[in-house]
N, C-alpha and C positions, 0 to 999 in steps of 0.2 A: 252171247250178246254183246254187242260193241260198247266200249267205255271210252270216255275221255280221259286222256292222261293227266289233264291239268286240273279240271274241276271235278273229276272222279263220277261224273253223271253216267247212268246207264241208259241205253238207248235200245230202240227195238231194232230188229233186223232190218237191214236195207239202208240204214243210215250210214253215211261215209265221214261227215264232219260235225263237230260240236256246234250247235247253233248259238252258243254262248261265246265260247273261246275261238272259234272259227278255225279248228285245227283238226287233222285227221284223227279218227277214232282207232282204238287198238281192240283186239279180239279177246282180251282178258281183263280182269279187273286189275286196276293199276296197284302196284305195290311200292312205288316211289323210285324204282330204278329206271324207268322209262325216260328216253330222251324226249323232251318236249321241244318241238320245232318253234323258232321265233318267226313269227309272221309279220312283215312289215305292211302296216296299215296305209292304204293310199290316202293321200290328202283329198279331202272332200272339196269339191269344186265350189261349193257355195261358202266355205270358209275363207276363200282367198278374199282379199281386199279388192273390191270393185268399186269404184267412184260413182259410177251410174246406178248401181244397185243400192248404195247408200243414199243417194239422193233421192231416189224413187221412195224408198222406205220413209225418209223424212218428210217427204211431201204427204204420203199416206197417213203417217202418225198425225201431222198437223191437221189434215182434213178430218181424221177421226175425233180429235180434241174438238174441233169447231163444230161438227155435228153432235157432239155429246152435250157441249154447252148450249146449242140451240134448243136441243130437246129438253135440257134442264129448264131453260127460260120458259119454254111453252108450258111444261108441266107445272111449274110455280105460277104462271099466268093463270091456267085454268083452274088451280086450286084457290084462287084468290089470295095468294100470299104477296 
């Protein structure tokens, strides 16, 4: 059975990488002497600063607040408060 050398999770046959640690599996139960490869995580594109994206999000948030305020006002009016 394949094993993850980092988190020591056991996998079924056919798996080649750990879905948690994203490192290659080994063919025996880890005993602590295995070399664990360092995998460089790619920077996510959506994490980068994007002024256009930030502006669009600010507009969407503002519209959501306005819509919620209008709905609250309509509900209060219908309830007679």
